[in-house]
N, C-alpha and C positions, 0 to 999 in steps of 0.2 A: 570476485565477480565484477565485471565492468559496469560502472554506474550508468553510463549512457544506454546500455542494453537493458538494464533493469528498468530505467525510467521509461523507455519506449514501450516495453511490455506492460508495465503498470498503466501507463496512459491509455494504451489500446484497450485494456480491460475496462478501465473506468469509463471511457467514452462510449462503450457499448451499453453501459448501465445508467449513466448520468445524462440527463438532457441539458447539456451545457456545451455549446459549440466553442466557447472561448475560455475554457478552463486553464488557468495559469498553474504552473508547477507548484507555487506556494499557496494557492487557494485552499483554505480549510473548507472542504466540502461538507463537513458536519455543521459548522457554524453558519454556513450559507444555505443550509437546509436542502442541499442537493441529494442527500441520502438520509437514511434513518438507521436506527439501531439494528434492525433486522439485516440491512445491507452490511453492517459492520461485521457480522458473523460470516457472511458470504465472502467478504473481503479477506478476512483472516484465513479462511479455507483456501481461497485462491492463492494467497501468498505462500501458504504451506505447500500446496500442490505444485504450483508453477515454479517455485524456486527450491523445491526439495529441502525444506527446512522445518524445524519444529518450533512453533510459537508457544512459549511457556506462559503460565499464568502471570508471571512477572512482566512479560512482554506486552500483555494486554492493557496498554494504556493508550489513550487517545493520541498522544504525541507521536506514537509510532505509526499511526494509520490515518492521519487527518488530511494529508496532502500527497501529491505525487512525490515531492521531494522528501517528505517524512518517510514514506514507504521505501523509497530508494535508499535513503540513509540506513534504515533498519535492515533491509535485505543485505546491503553491502557489508554492514557491521557483522551481522550473523554469519554470513558466508565467509568473510575474511578471517574470522576468529576460529574457524573450524567448528563452529557450534551447529553442526547439521544434525 
């Protein structure tokens, strides 16, 4: 899957839910308190549905979901390994 396409889709989703007009791709939106743990579950569900992949228990680490770039790397890795 193309990283730029993934990044664009993730960014669009996040900006609908995060009140931050200048979100950088490396901004950790959890440490900056833009989101909470409840949003984390919505984010995981979004990633599964939007990119047609399964997020396993082992994948549920903050490093995979804390920024636009982190989510992009995670999705590209999961889809390029055939781990759908």
